[in-house]
N, C-alpha and C positions, 0 to 999 in steps of 0.2 A: 117690678125688676124686668128689664129688658134681657132677651137671650143673650145679648152680647155686651150687658155690663158685669163683666167678669174677666180676670185674667189669671193665668196660671205662674205659680213660682215655687221654686223648692222648699220643702220643710226647715225652719230655723228651731232653734232651741225655745225662741219664747212662744213658739206655736203649740206646745206640748199640751197644756191643759185645754185648749181648745179641741184639739185633735182627739183626745182621751175622752171629752165629752160627747164628740160627735160618736165613736165607737161604742160609748157607754149607750147612748140613744139607740144604736143599730142593736145593740145586745138586748136591751129591753123591749125592742120592738121586733124581736126574731124569736125562732126555736130556741136559741142558745139563752133565753133568759132565765132558764132553770139552771144554769151554769153559775159559778161563781166569778165574779169581775174583779180580776187583780189590776188596779190602776198603776202601779208601779213597774208591773212586767210590760205592761201596755207602753207604758213612757218610756220604758227601756227601748223597745223596739222601734218606736218612732226615733228616739235620739240616736239610736245606733246607725239611722241612715246618714248620720252628720260626718262620721270618721271617713278619713282617705278610704277609697278602696273598700267601700262596705258592699256587702251583699245583700244591703237592706236599702229601698229606694222609697222617696215618700214626695209626692208632687201636690200641690195644693190648689184648688178654685177658690179665687178669692174675688168679694164684691169690689168692684171699682170705687164706688162712693164711701162705703162703711169701712172697707178693709177687713171684713169678716170672713173668715173661713167657712165656705158654704160647701164643701167636698174636698175628696182628695182620693188618690190611688197611692196605696201602700202595698207594695211587693217587695219580692226578693229574688235571688238566684240561689240555688244549690244544685247538688247532683242527686238522682235517683239513688236509690239505696244498691242498683245492680250494677251503676256505670259510673265513669269518671265524666261523662258529657254534663254540661250545664244545662239546666231547665230555670226557665223564670215562671213565676207564678204570682197571683196577688192574694194577700191577706183581704183586703178591703178595698171596693171601688163604690163610693158612696158621691150622691149628691143630696142634700136633705130636701125632703120632701117640698116644703116650701119656695124651694128654688129650681125644681123640676123643669120650669120651662127653659132654663137655659143648658138642660143635658144634651140635646141634640147638638149643639154646639161647643160645650164643654167636654164631653167624652171622647168626641174623636180626638181633639187635641191632646187631652190626657193619655190617651192610647198612644198616640204618634210618639208623644215625648218618652212614655215606658218602654215602647218597642224599639226604641233609638237606644235608650240606656241598656236593656237588655241585649241588644245585638253589639253594642260597643263593649260589654263586658263578657262576651264570649257564650250567651246563651243558643242552645243548638235550637230551643223550640220555647215558646212561652204557652203556658196553661191557665187559662182564666175559667171562674166556675161562680157559682152561686149554691151556699149551702144554708143561707139564714132560714130558707122556708118562703122566700119572697121573690122568687126566681119570676121573671115575667116573660111573656113571647117576644114583647118589644126588646128587651135586652139578648136574648138568643138570637134574634134576626139581627141586632146591632153587631153581633161577635160574626156572624156568618157573613156580613157583608164585609167584613174586614179579613175573611179569609181563614176564620175558625172553624174547624169542625167539632162535630161531638165525637167525643172518645169512650162514653160511657154513662155511668149515673151514678150518683151517691145515695147509699141506704142507711138508714140509721135504726137503731133499735135500744131503748131504753133499759137499762139493767138495774 
């Protein structure tokens, strides 16, 4: 697959199973694999992006020839607990490993669309991160080039 053989489109109800399967793959290949995986809960988050004025967002990367979903950006807008200002964030930003050659072209387009959606929906800022344990220097560099700043870190402890 060439890095140009994809297009973006918004999530549709018929995409639910594939998107849940992609997230399940990520779940199984991340630090979260010890957590349960609730397919219905995840499906509800995806489908809630379809309602008018939803605070949930989902945009897909689709292979031009096969029409297979090869990645997506699934995000939200909410308020921090101390404020009424809106903040956007990501649930998942993923390109499946076998299609990562298209990531340099797909990720900026995904982010452009997401940033526009967040701005149009009143977000004061966007917070992106990686908590799966698969954070890479390339992803950090990508975000920095887009104007994102490091604001802290995440730490976990199994109990």
